[in-house]
N, C-alpha and C positions, 0 to 999 in steps of 0.2 A: 275605756279606750275611746278614741275618736278617730274617724277617718276624715282626713282633710281633703278638700277638693279645691282645685284651682280652676277658676273660670278662665276661658280664653280671653274673654272680654268682660269687664264687670257688669255690663248691662244684659249679658246673656246668662241665663241660669244654668245651661248645660255645662257640666264640668269638663275638664280635660279628660282624656281616656285613662291616664295614670295619675294616681295621687299617692299620698303617704298615710299609713295607719300609725297612729301614735298614741302615747299615754300622757294625760295631763299630769305634770309633776308639780306645778304651782300656778296660782292665778293671782294677779295683781289688779285690783279695781282702780279705775281711773276716776277722776272727779266728775267727768261727764257721764258716768254710769256704764261705760264700756269696760272691758277687761283685757289685759294682756295675758296670754297664756304662755307658759313655758312647757314645751312638749318634748318628750323623748321619742324619737322615731323608732318604730318597730319593724316596719316592712313596707315595700312598695306594693301597691294594689291597683289592679285593673278595675276602672269604674264601669259597672254594667248598667242594667236597666233600672229605672226609677221604680221603687217599691211603694213609697208612701210620700206624701207631702205635708202631713200634719203630725206634729207641730212644726217640723222642719223637713227638708228633703232627705230621704233615705234611699240609697242606691245599693244594689247587689255589688259585691266586691269579690275579687279573686286575687289571692296572693301571687306576686311575682317574685320568685326567689332569685337571689344573686347567682350569676353563672361566672365561674372562674376557671376556664378551661386551660389557661397558661399561667399558673401561679408565679413561675419564675419571672416571666415577663411583667406581671402585675407588680411583683416586689421591686423589680428594676425601675418601673415607671414611678412607683411610690417614692423611692429613693431620689429620683430626678426631681420630683415635686418638692421634696424636702430641701434639696439644694436650691432650687429656684426661689422658693418662699423664704428661706433663710436669707438670701440676698435682698429680697423685697423688704423684709422687716428691718434690715439694716439701712435701707435707702428711702423708706417712707418719710415724706416731708412732715415734720411735726408742727406745721404752721397753724393748725386748728386743733382744738382739744379732741375733736372727733377722730382725726387722723391719728393722734397720739394714743388715744384709747384703743383704737383698732389695732395699731402696731403692738401695743402692749398685750392685748388679748391674743392676737395671732401668735406672737412670740411664745406666750405661755402655753397655748394649745399645741404648738409645734413640738415643744419639748416632751409633752405627754404623748403625743401621737407617734413620735419617733420610736417609742418604746413598744409600739404595737406591731404585731405581725399579721394584722387583719386589714388587707388592702381595700376590702369593701367598706368597712367602717371608716377607715381613713379617708377614702374618696368622698363619702357622704358628709363627714364632719368638715373637711376642707371646703367642699362645695358650699356649705352653709356659711362659712366664714369669709370666703374670698370672691364668690360669684354673686354680683348684685343684679345682673340682667335677668329678668324673669323668664325670657325665652330660653336663655342658656341653662338656667336652673331647671326648667321643665324638661329640656332636652336630656340633661344628666339624670333627672328622675326617671325618665322613660327608658333609660339604657340599663338593662339588667347585667350586661356583660361588664365585669369589673375592670378588665384591661381597657376596654372601650371607654368607660367613664374616666379612668385615670388619664388616658390619652386626650380625651376632650378637655379635661381640666388644664392639662399642660398647654393645649392649643389656646384655650381662652385666656390663659395668663401670659402668654408670649406676645 
């Protein structure tokens, strides 16, 4: 497993206070020697004190579990997101191959996600697919309340 950290600014080494814990599922090596990793997110984690810097920075972490105090409200928000995103996939301009590929991927994922009864998982997958703004993504990551995350997603998309 790997704990991902997001730096507030690339030139600053201190990570954001919340990151994601994930498992590497695949790695594709690029011609320049770097690699693209495909990760499965496992949990939100609070990033604590620096433990070690050699051979790479290692921080203490504490799991931040999802909180879903109002499941019915979360399910209603999830349903509203599906409605909104269903309309977006129908209206995305296919002028570029990237837009067309994104529409196709989103449409395929929506069909799978609509079968889920897990609002926490749905909010996280949708955030990864539709939120490009790094500040908004970090805000979603820092929100343990599922209903709050779904509400933010709706706000970001409208």
